[in-house]
C-alpha positions, 0 to 999 in steps of 0.5 A: 396086884394093881386094881383098875390101874389101866383097865378102864378102856378094856372090854372082853369078847370071850375068851379074849380081852380088847381095849379101846383107847384115845390117840388124840382128838383131831382139830378139824377146820370149821368148814369140814363136816365128815358126815358128808365126806368120802374119807380115805386114811393111810395106814401107819398113822398116815395122812387123811384124804377127804372129798365131798361124797357125790352120792350124798345131797349136800349144799355146795359152798364155793366151787362145784368142782371136787376138791380133795383136801389132805389132813394129818391125823391131828386135823391140820390141813396139809394141802388141797388138790383141785380136781380138774380131771374127769369123774373121780371114782375112788381114791386110796393111799399107797405104802409110800404115802402117795394118794392114788386117784382113779377116774371113770376113764381108767386114768390113774393119778398119783399125788404126794401128801402136799398135792403135787402130781407125781405121775399118771397112767391108764389101766388100759384101752379096754377099761377106758372105753367101757368106763370104770364102775368102781375101783380098789386100792390094795396092798400086796407083797409086791407093793400097792396095786390098783383094781378097777371094775368096768361097766361090763363087769370085767376087772383089771389089776395093776401093781404100781411098784412093778416096771410093767405098765400093762394092766392084767385082766382077771377071768370073766365072771359066770353069766347071770342076770344079777349084778355084783353087790360087793367085791374085794381083793385078796393077796396070796403069795405073789398073786392077787385075786378078786372075790365078788358077792352076787346074790347068795354066791361068792365068785373067785376070779383067779389070774390065769383061769378062763372063768371065775369059780362060784362058792354057794351056800356059805351062810346057813341063816336066811338071806337074799344077797351079800352086801359087804366083803371084808378081808383081814390085813394079813389076807387070811380071814374073810367076813361077809355081811348079808342084807338080813344083818347076818355076819359070816366069819371064816377063812379066806379060802372059805373052807373053814367057818368061824361063826355066823352072827345075826346082828339084828340090824337091817341098815347097811354098815359103812365099813367092816374091818378085822382087828389084827392081834397086837403081839402076834399074827392072826385076827379074832374079831371084826369091827362093824361101823354103822352110821351111829355106832360100832359093833365088835364081834369075835369069831365066837359070836361074842359082841360089844357095842359103842355109840358114836356120832354119825360119821365113823371111819375105820382104818385097818392097821397091822395090829388093830383098827383105828376109829376116826370121827369128827370128835375123836381118834381112837384105836381098838386093839386086842390086849397084848398078853404082857399088858394083860399079865401086869394090869389084869385083876387078880393077876398072878404073873411075876410082872404084876407082882413086880409092878405092885412091889415097886409101888409099895417101895415108893410108898416106903412100905414093907409089903414091897419085900413080901411081893418080891419074895413071891417071884424072886426066881423069875425076876428076869421074866418080870423085868422083860415083860414090864419093858415089853408092856411099856412099848404097847402103851400110849399113855406116858404116865403108864410108860413111866410107871412100867419103865420105873418098875423094870429099873427097880426089878433089874436091881435084883438081878446079878450081871443084868444087861441093860441094853433092852431097857435103854433101847426101849427108853429110846424107842418110847421117846421117839414114839411119843414125839411122833404121836404129838399132834404137831407131828401127828404120826400115832404109831404103835411099837409094832408098826414102828418096828415094821416100818424101820426107823429109816422109813420113819425118818424119811417120812418126817423129812418129807413132811419137812420136820427136819429138826425132829428128824435130826433129833430122832436120828441122833437119838437112835444113833443113825446117820443124819447127814442126808437129813441136813442135805434134804433140808438144804434142798428145801432151802434152795427151792424156797428161799430166794436170797442167795447169800442168806441160803449160802450162809445158813447152809454153811452154818449147818454143814460145819464139817461136811467131809466128816458128815458125808455131806457134799455141797456139790449135791446141793449146788446141783439142786440149785442149778436144776432150779435155775439158780446158777449164782447160788450153785456157784456160791455153794460150789465155792464151799466144797472143800473137795475140788474134784467134786466141783467139776461136773457142775462147773462144766454144766454151768459153763464155768470152764475157767473155774473147772480147770482151776479146780482140776489143777488144784486137785493135783489129779493129772488124769482128771485134768486131762479129761476136763481139758478134752471135755472143755475143748469140745464145747468152746472155740479153740482160741478161747480154750487156749486163753483159759489153759495158758493161765494154768501151767499144769493144765497147759503142760498136760494138754501139750503132752496129750496133743503131742501124742494125738495131734501135732497140728493142735500142738502147733496151734497152741505154740503159735497162740502163745508166740512160743517160738522156741517150742515152734522151732522144736516142733519143726525140728522133730517133724524134720527128723521124722520126715528126713527133711532136716536140711530143707527145714533148718532155715525155718528152725533157725528163724524160729529160734531167732524170733524167740531170741535163742541166738545160740540155738539159731547159730547152731542151726545155721552151722548145721545147715552149712555143715550139711551142705558141705558134707553133701559137696564132699560126698559128691567130690570124693565118691568119684575119687575113692568110691562111696564115702558117706559124709552125711550126718557126720559131726564136724569132728567126724568130718575132719577125722574122715578127711584126715583119714583120706589124706585131705589135709587142706580140706580138713584145715578148711573145715577146721577154720570154717567151723572154728574147731579149736586148735587143740582138737585139730592137733589131737585128730592129726596125731591120731590119724598119723599114728593110725597110718604108722606115718612116724616121720610125718608125725615127727615133722608135725611135732616140729612144725610148731610148738604143740598146743597140747604138749607132747604127752599125746604123741607118747600116748599114740606111740605106746598105743601102736607099741612103738617104743623107739618113737615114744622115747623121742617124745618122752624127752620133750615132756615136762620133767615131772612127767617123764618118769610116769611115761617111762614107767608106762613104756616099761623103760624102768632104767630110764625111769629110775635115772629120771626119778633120781635126777628129780629126787622123786622118792615116790617114783623110786619106791614104785620102781622098787616094788616093780623090780621086786616083782619082776626079779630084776636084781640089777635094777633093784640094786640101782634103785636101792643105791639111788634111794640111799644116796638121796636119803643121805643128802637130806 
């Protein structure tokens, strides 16, 4: 078993063992003397606020106005707050490391650790009018709270973390001629109540009650009044201190008394704090700070005494009590069970044997095996206890020894999972980094596990320890992108060289899309700081175009916003951006921007086509797009049934746009519509209602031929340059539909047909007139006669023609038809023709 390896800072309060060990020695400024100061320390190794104690008479150096100085635990000054408000009554730290200051008119001011005021609020009009006598900053399940006691003895509560800005008034104290000598806040579930000491009684003010309740005769020993009340960190235990030096310890509900201890001191202690257990919940002892020494008393009445300088300040922690003096920074802690098992004298625990075995192994002593033989079947428990104990140690040498021991022991365990060992190594490396004076966050492992790594990283980042925060994040395998982003914000706010800032940020953010970092967030910060040029430079670095747009719109860079939107390829984004920009600038300037981007222009036209035709016309007019103007007028004319009156305007627009074909078509259409109107009026009086309106030229001629108005049809044909072939087709169809076969024959003989005579055959066959069809088949080309004879069903004539043309293919077709129809005479004739032609080859 190790003897006196790590036990020099241990002391015993039966039946438990405690230890007092150094964190690090603070290096305070020369002009700071804690003896004359009011000191408030944040838990979890947080910052320290110091201001001159107005109740002490000291020589004033410099300004008489109060100055609040904020330090880290290493004594390095972080900031100063020049107090320009009313009389400062009290101050304390929130769970977010915010300094809360309360002044006598019930105003509460909140500052960050760098002295920047974040917010302020009042505890209420009544508290403001009656003035504040004292104030407490306390922690509860809902966060940090502020309690104030007014000069008329009323107490108001306010929780900072709630959205309700109203303060809550606690019940009134029972009437008495005596004044309260001490008071403290207690949190029970979600409620906070107040305990006050007045003479020999304790008053409990619970929310919702009409009057406070009184508890008397708690202390058996002789005393006149209670001077101090101390509530444990977990709000489960209570300590009372009387004017005769009697210490009462018990449960917070005062139903159970642990002990009464007579300190034998007549002087008033500065503070009393409970020592919370490190490896489990609960607390068994208190620390009493007198002007020049500390007294530690447990619930069994056992004590220990430590001598110090005059200035002693206690900081209650979740696993112990920190002691801050001008020359030291220490912690008193109940000894964790695992540490005691390993290092206690004559310990018979497996972890103690393993630790000694590892030492002997390093010394190459055979005794290592003897120690191992004592606990081989309990090796798992020994290894785990060494790993756990390493976490509780502040001394790096002890940490290494314990981790080396666990590494040695796990070699004797088959299929051992090393995850716990590796994780503890990572945590210890982070904790040792945080405890370094440069960082000055002396966290214990229990505090580290309670706060969570994310909170610790946030505190490092807020203190601007960016490099350390990134390394911690990497070490614990946590995201680091937000740390880099916060570093970029800091650069934007403090570095005035735009090019240098952009260069440094680019170097750090080599692959922002993968790391989850957006240049747009940083550009937004630059814009908020009034650095528009830097914001634009940062936006240019953002690879995702759609993220640039909101800030570009704020900056008034509409041209770049449209460019980014079109580059993204998102039509919905382009549409929304165009509508947003249109509201913010003159229409002509808007048109000038979007005409440079075809995609944006087309989307805008499509939107305006559905929403506002007038706006669509404006952009066509701005662009001198006469073709689109003509189409705009044409569409409007069709919808309003005013095509005839608008055709000259449409034709003129096409002409200006050098679209001569379209312009000529418009002129012809206008001419046709006028003609159709005249024809409708002329022939309606003769034939009844005959509509020509909106007919094509083709249909107009067809209608005139149907009416027998040949001259009028020819005139339309000539006026609109209808091809002769089309006109012949229309004449042929018209005459066949009327069964005017003589007129059709005369027409065929009038002159040589421009379309041949096959159309004549076609219309005759359509009307089932074979006689007329024969006339025109004879006029067809020789190579087409057989085809038409077959179409007409004149197979004999077809066979004769095919024989004359020596057309074997047609003869074979006819042969199949003769077989199908069973026409033997035709079949013999065709076979003869085929044989004759075959013999002539």
